[in-house]
N, C-alpha and C positions, 0 to 999 in steps of 0.2 A: 896730695894723692900718691895711695901705698905703691911699692915697688910690685911692678908686674911682670912676669915672663911674657915672652913674644907669642908663647899659646893663650896665656889668659887674655892679653890685648886683643889677640884676634876674636876669642869668644867674646868678649866685652863688645868689639866693635860691630858683630855680629846680631847684638841682642836688643829685642825691640820691648818697651815696656809697655807693659798692659795693666791699666788699673782697672778692678773688676768696679762696676758700676752701684754696686749693692754695699750698704754697712754691713758691719759683722759685730756680734759681739764674741768674746773669749768668754767663757763659761766654766767655772770649776763646779764640779758635783762630786757628791759623795762617791767612795768607791762601791759603795753597795746601790747605787741608784737603780733604778728600773731600768730594762734595756730601752734602747733609742726604736722610736717607732720606724717603720719600714720607710715612710715617707721621707725621711734625712737622707737616705741614699738614693734617692731617683734623679738621674742627672738631669731631668728636664727641669726640676726644681730647685738643684742645688749645683751652681757652677764650681765652686768651691767649698770644703769644709775640711775639717781635720778632727779626728777622735783619737786621744791618747789616754792610755790607761797606764798607770805604774801603781806600785802598791799603797799609794796614799790619796790618790784621787782620779778623777777622770776630768779631760779637759776637752772642751769643745771649740772650736773656730765656727761658727754657724751663721748664716745670714738673720740680719736683724728680724726680718718679716716670718721668716721660719721659726724662730725664737719665741716670738711672740704667739705664735699658734701653738707652742709646744711646751711652754714653759709651766702651765698648770700641772703637767704630768709629773713633776718632782717638788718633792716636799720641801727641800732646800738646796741651795744653789749661791754660788757666788757670780756678780757679773762684772764685766769691765764696762768702761765707757764706749760709746761708737768707735768703730775700727776701720780701717779700710785694708784692702789687700791688693798687692803690687806682685805682679806674676813678669818673670825676667823668661821671655818667650824667646829662647834658642835651645836647641836640644844639647843637653850637656852630657859627655861621657862620666861613667860613675868613676873613673879614672884620674879625672881633671882637679886637681888641687888648689884652693884659692879662693875661688868664685865667689862664694858667700861671704868669706872672709874680707876679702876685697871690698864687697857692698857694705859691709859691717862698717870696716875702717871709716869709708867715705862719709858714711852717715853720722857715727858717733862724733869724727872732725866736724861736723855741723849740728852736734848735740842732738840728734835725731834716736830717740829710742825703737828698737825695731825688735820683733819677734822671727826669727828666720825658721822657715820649713821648706821641705823640699819632698817632691816627688820624685818618681823613679829618672827622670829626664830633665827635671824642671826646679829651680828655685823661686820662691814665694816670699815675700815679706809681711808681715801683719804690722800695723802701725795705728798709734793714734789717729783719729780722722783729721786732728786740728793739724799734725804735724805733715799731712799729704802734700799741700801745694809746696812748702821747703822741700820736701823729699824729692818730688818730681822733678825740681829746679836743679838740686844737686845732681841727682842720677843722670839726667839728662846732659847736664855739662860734664859729667866724667866719662860717660860713655862717647860724647863727641871727642872729647882729648884722646880718648883710646882709639876713634876711628883715625885721629891726626897724625898719629906715632905709627 
């Protein structure tokens, strides 16, 4: 277990794990890809999604069912294997240091690869679907340890 400050332990003790039920894909699009359809942004059909654009590519994390409806809009793309999303349901201040680093350390020690993502107040991880059961077990154990100490 990583060395945690009292403040981090307090936040982890209050954290609830939320495993989103949908399967997701991570998609790589060329930087000059067509704009995403408006449907991609609708809260009613998109519980979680990310859009990252850098100078070399566009990366999406998108629900599998939504991608299956949209993929024909794009001439070229790369697609990951099925992924899952875990949300750490606790409101985190922007000044808190080490939260996702501790999550990453705990899962790396269990040899589980993750892609961390953050929204304004919450952290999320994207991981291979096949790693989900082990990741949930490891994380629940970690959170329980934080509650005890």
